[in-house]
GUKOL-381666 format. One record per residue (C-alpha): residue number from 0; x, y, z. Coordinates in steps of 0.25 Angstrom, whole numbers, plus 5000, padded with zeros to 4 digits. Layout:
<atom k="NUM" x="X" y="Y" z="Z"/>
...
# end
This chain:
<atom k="0" x="5000" y="5000" z="5000"/>
<atom k="1" x="5006" y="5014" z="4996"/>
<atom k="2" x="5010" y="5023" z="5008"/>
<atom k="3" x="5000" y="5034" z="5003"/>
<atom k="4" x="4988" y="5024" z="5004"/>
<atom k="5" x="4993" y="5020" z="5018"/>
<atom k="6" x="4993" y="5034" z="5022"/>
<atom k="7" x="4979" y="5037" z="5017"/>
<atom k="8" x="4974" y="5025" z="5024"/>
<atom k="9" x="4980" y="5029" z="5037"/>
<atom k="10" x="4975" y="5043" z="5036"/>
<atom k="11" x="4961" y="5038" z="5033"/>
<atom k="12" x="4961" y="5028" z="5044"/>
<atom k="13" x="4967" y="5038" z="5054"/>
<atom k="14" x="4956" y="5048" z="5051"/>
<atom k="15" x="4945" y="5039" z="5056"/>
<atom k="16" x="4952" y="5030" z="5066"/>
<atom k="17" x="4948" y="5031" z="5080"/>
<atom k="18" x="4957" y="5039" z="5090"/>
<atom k="19" x="4963" y="5027" z="5097"/>
<atom k="20" x="4968" y="5021" z="5083"/>
<atom k="21" x="4974" y="5035" z="5079"/>
<atom k="22" x="4981" y="5037" z="5093"/>
<atom k="23" x="4987" y="5023" z="5091"/>
<atom k="24" x="4992" y="5025" z="5077"/>
<atom k="25" x="4998" y="5039" z="5082"/>
<atom k="26" x="5004" y="5032" z="5094"/>
<atom k="27" x="5011" y="5022" z="5084"/>
<atom k="28" x="5016" y="5034" z="5076"/>
<atom k="29" x="5018" y="5045" z="5086"/>
<atom k="30" x="5033" y="5045" z="5087"/>
<atom k="31" x="5034" y="5046" z="5071"/>
<atom k="32" x="5024" y="5057" z="5070"/>
<atom k="33" x="5030" y="5065" z="5081"/>
<atom k="34" x="5044" y="5064" z="5075"/>
<atom k="35" x="5038" y="5068" z="5061"/>
<atom k="36" x="5031" y="5080" z="5067"/>
<atom k="37" x="5043" y="5084" z="5076"/>
<atom k="38" x="5035" y="5084" z="5088"/>
<atom k="39" x="5038" y="5075" z="5100"/>
<atom k="40" x="5029" y="5075" z="5112"/>
<atom k="41" x="5029" y="5067" z="5124"/>
<atom k="42" x="5018" y="5057" z="5128"/>
<atom k="43" x="5014" y="5066" z="5138"/>
<atom k="44" x="5013" y="5078" z="5128"/>
<atom k="45" x="5005" y="5069" z="5119"/>
<atom k="46" x="4996" y="5065" z="5130"/>
<atom k="47" x="4993" y="5079" z="5133"/>
<atom k="48" x="4990" y="5082" z="5119"/>
<atom k="49" x="4981" y="5070" z="5118"/>
<atom k="50" x="4973" y="5075" z="5130"/>
<atom k="51" x="4972" y="5089" z="5125"/>
<atom k="52" x="4967" y="5083" z="5111"/>
<atom k="53" x="4957" y="5075" z="5118"/>
<atom k="54" x="4951" y="5086" z="5127"/>
<atom k="55" x="4950" y="5095" z="5114"/>
<atom k="56" x="4943" y="5084" z="5106"/>
<atom k="57" x="4933" y="5082" z="5118"/>
<atom k="58" x="4930" y="5097" z="5119"/>
<atom k="59" x="4936" y="5098" z="5133"/>
<atom k="60" x="4946" y="5109" z="5128"/>
<atom k="61" x="4944" y="5120" z="5118"/>
<atom k="62" x="4953" y="5122" z="5106"/>
<atom k="63" x="4956" y="5134" z="5098"/>
<atom k="64" x="4959" y="5136" z="5083"/>
<atom k="65" x="4971" y="5143" z="5078"/>
<atom k="66" x="4964" y="5157" z="5077"/>
<atom k="67" x="4958" y="5156" z="5091"/>
<atom k="68" x="4971" y="5151" z="5097"/>
<atom k="69" x="4978" y="5163" z="5091"/>
<atom k="70" x="4968" y="5172" z="5097"/>
<atom k="71" x="4969" y="5166" z="5111"/>
<atom k="72" x="4984" y="5168" z="5110"/>
<atom k="73" x="4983" y="5182" z="5106"/>
<atom k="74" x="4973" y="5185" z="5117"/>
<atom k="75" x="4962" y="5188" z="5107"/>
<atom k="76" x="4953" y="5177" z="5112"/>
<atom k="77" x="4951" y="5170" z="5125"/>
<atom k="78" x="4952" y="5155" z="5127"/>
# end
């Protein structure tokens, strides 16, 4: 099977896969992904990011778009 076909199949699968499968695949590839991105986070930092993400998705925390964040930083908008 051609590499391009494999990539397309993986992207299609990941788009609809349940969270546990996506996390498992990421765990397998985490080191390579981080090296490619040039970012290295500790397991503790990743855990914090996962918690923050979960709170955002569940609606427990508020998020801001780029324009709103800029306004908050400049003191033009309260958060």
